[in-house]
C-alpha positions as a Markdown table, in Angstrom:
| # | Residue | x | y | z |
|---|---|---|---|---|
| 1 | Unk | 15.5 | -16.9 | 5.2 |
| 2 | Unk | 12.3 | -15.2 | 5.1 |
| 3 | Unk | 12.1 | -10.9 | 4.9 |
| 4 | Unk | 8.7 | -9.1 | 6.2 |
| 5 | Unk | 8.0 | -5.6 | 6.5 |
| 6 | Unk | 6.6 | -3.8 | 9.7 |
| 7 | Unk | 4.1 | -2.2 | 9.2 |
| 8 | Unk | 2.7 | 0.9 | 11.2 |
| 9 | Unk | -0.8 | 1.8 | 9.8 |
| 10 | Unk | -0.4 | 0.8 | 6.2 |
| 11 | Unk | 3.2 | 2.7 | 6.4 |
| 12 | Unk | 6.5 | 0.1 | 5.8 |
| 13 | Unk | 8.4 | 1.0 | 9.0 |
| 14 | Unk | 11.4 | -2.1 | 8.7 |
| 15 | Unk | 12.0 | -5.2 | 8.5 |
| 16 | Unk | 11.6 | -8.5 | 10.7 |
| 17 | Unk | 13.8 | -11.1 | 9.3 |
| 18 | Unk | 13.8 | -15.0 | 9.8 |
| 19 | Unk | 16.5 | -17.1 | 10.1 |
| 20 | Unk | 17.3 | -21.5 | 10.5 |
| 21 | Unk | 19.9 | -22.1 | 13.4 |
| 22 | Unk | 19.6 | -25.8 | 14.3 |
| 23 | Unk | 16.2 | -26.5 | 15.6 |
| 24 | Unk | 15.8 | -23.4 | 15.9 |
| 25 | Unk | 14.2 | -20.1 | 14.5 |
| 26 | Unk | 16.0 | -16.8 | 14.7 |
| 27 | Unk | 13.5 | -13.8 | 14.7 |
| 28 | Unk | 16.0 | -10.4 | 14.2 |
| 29 | Unk | 13.9 | -6.7 | 13.9 |
| 30 | Unk | 15.0 | -3.7 | 13.5 |
| 31 | Unk | 12.6 | -0.6 | 12.2 |
| 32 | Unk | 12.3 | 3.5 | 12.3 |
| 33 | Unk | 11.6 | 4.7 | 16.0 |
| 34 | Unk | 8.0 | 5.8 | 15.6 |
| 35 | Unk | 7.2 | 5.1 | 19.5 |
| 36 | Unk | 9.5 | 4.4 | 22.9 |
| 37 | Unk | 8.4 | 1.0 | 22.3 |
| 38 | Unk | 6.8 | -1.6 | 20.5 |
| 39 | Unk | 5.0 | -4.2 | 21.3 |
| 40 | Unk | 5.3 | -6.6 | 17.9 |
| 41 | Unk | 3.1 | -9.5 | 16.8 |
| 42 | Unk | 3.5 | -10.9 | 13.4 |
| 43 | Unk | 0.2 | -11.1 | 11.7 |
| 44 | Unk | -1.4 | -13.7 | 9.3 |
| 45 | Unk | -4.9 | -13.9 | 7.0 |
| 46 | Unk | -6.8 | -13.9 | 10.4 |
| 47 | Unk | -5.1 | -14.5 | 13.4 |
| 48 | Unk | -1.5 | -12.7 | 15.1 |
| 49 | Unk | 0.9 | -13.6 | 17.7 |
| 50 | Unk | 2.8 | -11.6 | 20.4 |
| 51 | Unk | 6.5 | -11.7 | 19.3 |
| 52 | Unk | 7.7 | -9.5 | 21.9 |
| 53 | Unk | 8.8 | -5.6 | 23.1 |
| 54 | Unk | 11.6 | -3.9 | 20.8 |
| 55 | Unk | 14.0 | -1.4 | 22.4 |
| 56 | Unk | 15.6 | 1.0 | 21.7 |
| 57 | Unk | 19.0 | 0.9 | 20.3 |
| 58 | Unk | 21.9 | 2.7 | 18.5 |
| 59 | Unk | 19.1 | 4.9 | 17.1 |
| 60 | Unk | 15.9 | 2.4 | 15.5 |
| 61 | Unk | 14.3 | 0.2 | 17.7 |
| 62 | Unk | 15.6 | -3.4 | 18.0 |
| 63 | Unk | 14.9 | -7.5 | 18.5 |
| 64 | Unk | 15.8 | -10.3 | 18.2 |
| 65 | Unk | 14.1 | -13.7 | 19.3 |
| 66 | Unk | 15.3 | -17.5 | 18.9 |
| 67 | Unk | 12.3 | -19.7 | 18.5 |
| 68 | Unk | 11.7 | -23.1 | 18.9 |
| 69 | Unk | 9.9 | -25.0 | 16.6 |
| 70 | Unk | 7.2 | -25.5 | 18.9 |
| 71 | Unk | 7.2 | -22.3 | 20.0 |
| 72 | Unk | 7.2 | -21.5 | 15.7 |
| 73 | Unk | 3.5 | -24.2 | 15.8 |
| 74 | Unk | 1.7 | -21.0 | 18.0 |
| 75 | Unk | 3.1 | -17.9 | 15.1 |
| 76 | Unk | 0.1 | -17.3 | 12.4 |
| 77 | Unk | 1.3 | -19.3 | 9.0 |
| 78 | Unk | 1.7 | -18.1 | 7.0 |
| 79 | Unk | 3.0 | -14.8 | 8.4 |
| 80 | Unk | 2.1 | -11.9 | 6.2 |
| 81 | Unk | 3.5 | -9.0 | 8.1 |
| 82 | Unk | 4.4 | -7.5 | 10.9 |
| 83 | Unk | 3.0 | -4.4 | 13.4 |
| 84 | Unk | 2.3 | -3.5 | 16.3 |
| 85 | Unk | -1.0 | -4.4 | 18.1 |
| 86 | Unk | -3.1 | -2.0 | 17.4 |
| 87 | Unk | -1.8 | -1.0 | 14.6 |
| 88 | Unk | -4.4 | -0.4 | 11.3 |
| 89 | Unk | -4.0 | -4.0 | 8.4 |
| 90 | Unk | -2.0 | -3.2 | 5.4 |
| 91 | Unk | -4.5 | -2.8 | 2.6 |
| 92 | Unk | -4.7 | -5.2 | 0.8 |
| 93 | Unk | -5.2 | -5.7 | -3.4 |
| 94 | Unk | -7.8 | -7.9 | -5.1 |
| 95 | Unk | -6.8 | -10.9 | -6.3 |
| 96 | Unk | -5.5 | -10.7 | -9.8 |
| 97 | Unk | -5.9 | -13.2 | -12.5 |
| 98 | Unk | -2.8 | -14.5 | -14.7 |
| 99 | Unk | -3.2 | -16.3 | -17.8 |
| 100 | Unk | -1.8 | -19.1 | -16.3 |
| 101 | Unk | -5.2 | -20.0 | -14.5 |
| 102 | Unk | -3.5 | -18.9 | -11.0 |
| 103 | Unk | -4.7 | -15.7 | -9.0 |
| 104 | Unk | -2.3 | -12.8 | -8.1 |
| 105 | Unk | -2.5 | -11.4 | -4.8 |
| 106 | Unk | -0.2 | -8.6 | -3.1 |
| 107 | Unk | -0.6 | -7.9 | 0.6 |
| 108 | Unk | 2.1 | -6.5 | 3.4 |
| 109 | Unk | 4.7 | -6.1 | 0.5 |
| 110 | Unk | 4.3 | -9.8 | -0.2 |
| 111 | Unk | 3.3 | -11.2 | -3.3 |
| 112 | Unk | 0.8 | -14.3 | -3.0 |
| 113 | Unk | 0.2 | -16.8 | -5.8 |
| 114 | Unk | -3.3 | -19.3 | -6.0 |
| 115 | Unk | -3.4 | -22.2 | -7.5 |
| 116 | Unk | -5.9 | -23.9 | -8.1 |
| 117 | Unk | -6.4 | -27.4 | -5.6 |
| 118 | Unk | -7.1 | -29.8 | -9.4 |
| 119 | Unk | -4.1 | -28.8 | -11.0 |
| 120 | Unk | -1.5 | -30.2 | -7.8 |
| 121 | Unk | -1.6 | -33.5 | -7.6 |
| 122 | Unk | 0.3 | -34.0 | -4.3 |
| 123 | Unk | -1.0 | -36.4 | -1.5 |
| 124 | Unk | -1.2 | -34.3 | 2.2 |
| 125 | Unk | -1.9 | -30.7 | 1.7 |
| 126 | Unk | -0.8 | -28.7 | 4.2 |
| 127 | Unk | -4.3 | -27.3 | 5.5 |
| 128 | Unk | -2.8 | -23.8 | 6.1 |
| 129 | Unk | -2.2 | -23.5 | 2.5 |
| 130 | Unk | -5.6 | -24.1 | 1.8 |
| 131 | Unk | -8.0 | -20.8 | 0.6 |
| 132 | Unk | -11.4 | -21.3 | -1.1 |
| 133 | Unk | -11.9 | -17.6 | -3.1 |
| 134 | Unk | -14.9 | -17.4 | -4.9 |
| 135 | Unk | -16.0 | -20.5 | -3.6 |
| 136 | Unk | -13.2 | -22.8 | -5.6 |
| 137 | Unk | -10.8 | -24.5 | -3.7 |
| 138 | Unk | -6.3 | -22.6 | -3.9 |
| 139 | Unk | -3.2 | -23.5 | -2.9 |
| 140 | Unk | -1.6 | -19.8 | -1.7 |
| 141 | Unk | 2.7 | -19.7 | -1.1 |
| 142 | Unk | 4.1 | -17.0 | -0.8 |
| 143 | Unk | 6.3 | -15.5 | -3.8 |
């Protein structure tokens, strides 16, 4: 199970949870009723994708979607946070160097660690994990 923050102009208003259900992934979102309805998008580092329309339920906004592996492949990877389409993105912190040579950064309520590529000796690293930071290649993972 993974949990992401639902943001509204840099303010956390709810949570988006994902969990596996056989061949599908279930997305469940709950947030404060800041609007009568909220068109929820999931945001990655450079792209975003529409997830669905959140509707009122028991005094909150609620959305539950069941997506296939093919539908999930169309979403940004990794997901950083969820928000309305026109919501201003949260301001990311700068990468902070750690004593072990990795970099760390908090974004959208998620802590990320960047490991220098030359320290990882695994063949076939997925492209969505690779980032160039200050001219050096890193593998970036959410913690």
